[in-house]
N, C-alpha and C positions, 0 to 999 in steps of 0.2 A: 142610562145603562147601569144595570145592577152591579154593585161591588163583587168582583170575582171571589173574593175571600168569604164574603157572606154567602154567595151562591154556593161556594164549595162546601161550607159548613152545613148548609141546608140539605145538600145531596147526601153527605155522610151520615147526618142525623137520620135521614129516611132510610139510608142503607143498613145502618145498624138497627134502627128501630123495627125494620121489618124482620130481621134475625130474631130480636127479642120477642117478637109476637108468637114465635113458635118454640120458645125455650120452655121445656117441661118444667112444671112446678116443683118436682122433686129435685131436678137439676138446679134450680134456683136455691133450694134449701141446702143442698149437699155443697154447692160451691161456696155459699155464704158461711158454712160452717168451717171449711177448709181455710178460707180467707181469715176468719177470726183467729184460728190456730197459728197462721203464719204471722199476722200482726202482733200477736203476743209475744213471739219469739224475735221480733226485730229489735236490735240495739236501740234504735231511735224511739221506739215505744218504750222499752223498758227503762230507758234514762228519763223519760218525760214526767214531768209532775203534773202539768195541766194539759188536757186533750180535748180538743173540739171534735165531737161527733155529729152524726145526724140521725133523724128518724126516717126510716124508709117509708116510701109510698105503699099504700095497699093496692093490690093488684088482683085480678081475676085469675083463677087457676085454669080457667077454660083455654083450650087451644083451638084455632088461633085467637088471640086477643084482638080487641077493637084496635088497640094501639100498643106498640111495644116500648114507646118513649118513657113511660112511667115505671118500667121494670128495672129495678136496681138491687144492689146487694142488700140483703136483710141484715140490720144492724142491732136488733134486739139482744142477741147474745153477746155481741161485741161490747155494747153499752153495759150490760151485767158484768162482763169480765173486766172492763175498766174499773168499775166499782170493787170488785174483787181484788183487783191489783192495786187498790188504794190510790187511784188516780183522782185528781180534781176534774169532773166531768162537767162539760159545757155543751149545750145544744143550741141549734139556731132558732132564733125568732125573727120573723120579718116585721120591722117596725116602721111607722111613718115618721115623718120629720118632727111631729109633736112629740114623739117618744124619746128622741135623741137628746142627749146633753148638749150644750153649746160648744164644748170642747171636742165632742165627738163629731158633731156636725161639721165643725171646721176641717177635722180629718177627712170626713166623707167628701167634702167640697175640694179639698186638696188632692184626693185620689181621683177625681174626675178630670184632672189635667193630664193629658197624655205626655208620656216621657218626663214626668215630673222629677223622678229621682235622678240627681246628677245634672239636671238642666237649669241653666240661668234664667232662660225665658221660655217657661213651659207653654205649649199650645194647648188652648182650652178644647176639651173633647165635647163632642155632641151627646156623649152618654150622661144624661142628667136624671138618675132616678128619683122618684118621689118616696120610694121605700127602700129600706136598708136591711142587710143581714146583720144581726148582732148574735154574739154567743153569750148564752145566759147560764149561769150555774145551776146545776141540779144536785140535791142533798143526797138522794139515794134511789136505787132502782125501783123500789116499790112506789115511789112518788110518781112514776111515769103512768101508772094505771089510771090515775086521777086526772090526767091531762085531757082536754077536749080538742077535737079538731079545730084548727084556728084559721089556717090560711086557705088560699084558693086551691091548693092541691090536696086539701084534706089531710095535711100532716099535722100531727100533734106537736105543739109548741109550748114551752115553759112560759108561765105568766109571771111569775115571781123569782127573784134570785139576782145576784149582783152580775153586772156585765164583766167580761174578761178584761176589757180595756179599762175598766176602772180599778182593776187590781194589778196583777203581775203579767197579764197576757197569756198567751198559749205557747206551749213548747212544741206542740204536734197538732196538725189538723188533718183529719180524715176528710177527703174530699170526693164527693160524688161526681158523676158526670155521665155523658152518654157514649162518647167516642174517644178512644185513646190511641197512642201508638207507643212502640217500645222505647221511643226516645224521651218519653215523659211529657208529651204534649197532650192536651186535653180539650175537648169541645163539650161544653156544658148544654143545658137545655134552652138556652137563649136569653135567659133573663139577666144574666150578668152578676147576680148576687155574690157568688163566691169570688169572681174575678175582682169585684170591687172591694169586698171584705179582705181579700188577701193583700190588696194594695194599701188598704187603710191600716192593716196590722204592720205592714213593712215600715209605713210612715211612723207609726206609734212606736215601733221598736226603735227606729233611729232617733226619735225624739227623746226617748226614755233610755237610751243606750243599753238596749236589750237585744239578745239574739233574735233574728227572724225565726218564726216556727217552721219546723219541717213540714212538707206537704206531701201527704201519702194518699195517693188516688187508689180507690178499690173499685173493682169492676168484675164482670164475668169474663171468661176466657174469649166469648164471641164478641167482646166490645173492643178488644185490641186488634187494630188493623195491621196487616203487614204491607209492605211497600208496594205490592202489585194492586192494592185496592185503591190507590190515589197517585196522581202524578206529583203533586206537593200538598203536604199537609197545610190546611188553611189556618193561619194563626194571624192575630192582630197585635198591636203594640201592647195591649192590656192584658193579654193571654200570658199567664205565668206557667212556665214549665214545672212540673212537679219533681220532687227529689226521688220519689219512688212510686211505682205502680204495682199493686199487690193483686194477683188473680188466684185461682185455685191451683193453677199449674205452674206459675212463674212468679218471680220477683224481678221487676225491671227497675234498674238504677239509672237515673239520668245522667247525661253527659254535663247538663247545665252550661251549654256553650252558646246559646243564643244571646245576642247582645243586650236584649231587653232584660236579662237576668242579673245584671250587675246591680249591686246594692251599694 
């Protein structure tokens, strides 16, 4: 029998993905602009020195689209704004085990232990990825134009630059996703890259006596569910609640009360 949490996530992904199939392209542009403006006004953003962002996926402007699961907040203006605001900007790169240093590989392996933080005898997780999300430094906005499509989602990735966890880590991470609720819970697209990286950074922060980064989800209004859309929001032990979720219409601040959020 299929895990009810996994089944619940699949249903909610389909539910929200269907709504995004019909989201007009101009609404995507307009909401993305408003989200950028809200992010720049956040105290958490203004106080951050190093910021992890993401390059959004390219989508069709046609309605309805073949799929709505690749529709996400456009981040090109937000990345440009981060450089204007003199932030240290980092972008994701999906790396294989061969590209990861021994120290980082150890962190990734430790992050694959469920309930690791605070546990004397952690239970090994079945989640064992062969590739990992790393945050790589980007020098300036103009350099993004020279990036080539790298990964299976045809998202541009930085090839060169230092890894955030080889330096001072990140103060704030802009987190994409497909489904959200007002409490700060998030469902991604099913690969687990951000869940694993967030746990890796938490372990790195504890090891290096650094604050954990603030987690800020960004999404369209249509991606935030209300309680009538689900009986219980499906989350697993590795799903970390976000500190904030920013949409065009609202800023949701997390209560941070789930047991698995303790550090």
